[in-house]
C-alpha positions as CSV (number, residue, x, y, z in Angstrom):
1,M,212.5,99.3,-124.7
2,A,215.1,97.6,-126.8
3,F,214.2,94.1,-124.3
4,A,210.0,94.3,-124.4
5,G,210.6,94.7,-128.7
6,R,212.1,91.6,-128.9
7,R,210.2,89.8,-126.6
8,I,206.9,91.4,-128.6
9,V,208.2,90.3,-132.1
10,A,209.2,86.5,-130.6
11,F,205.5,86.2,-129.1
12,A,204.0,87.4,-132.3
13,T,206.1,85.1,-134.5
14,A,205.3,82.4,-132.0
15,A,201.4,83.2,-132.6
16,A,201.8,83.3,-136.0
17,L,203.3,80.1,-136.4
18,G,200.8,78.2,-134.0
19,Q,203.5,77.3,-131.7
20,K,203.2,77.2,-128.1
21,T,206.1,78.3,-126.6
22,V,208.2,81.1,-127.5
23,A,211.9,81.2,-128.0
24,D,214.7,82.1,-125.4
25,S,211.3,82.7,-122.4
26,A,211.2,81.6,-119.3
27,D,209.2,78.6,-118.1
28,P,207.6,80.0,-114.5
29,K,205.9,77.9,-112.5
30,T,205.6,80.2,-109.4
31,L,205.1,84.1,-109.6
32,K,208.6,84.1,-107.8
33,D,209.9,82.5,-110.7
34,L,208.1,84.6,-113.1
35,V,209.4,87.9,-111.6
36,T,213.1,86.7,-111.0
37,S,213.1,86.0,-114.9
38,V,213.0,89.2,-115.7
39,P,216.6,91.0,-116.3
40,H,218.2,93.7,-114.1
41,H,217.9,96.6,-116.5
42,R,214.3,96.5,-116.5
43,E,214.7,97.7,-112.8
44,I,216.8,100.6,-113.6
45,S,214.5,101.5,-116.2
46,M,211.5,102.0,-114.0
47,K,213.3,104.4,-111.6
48,K,211.8,107.6,-111.2
49,A,213.8,110.3,-113.3
50,Q,215.5,113.0,-110.8
């Protein structure tokens, strides 16, 4: 959740300042680019608990 929290804060900050881009964000041109821009640890956190 730390990654998501940082991204939410970065988005909110950019929006509040009227910026059109978010710092350290990917600029995907396709859905594939967007999907591959997500850090690997996100996949690990989505696995079902055993």
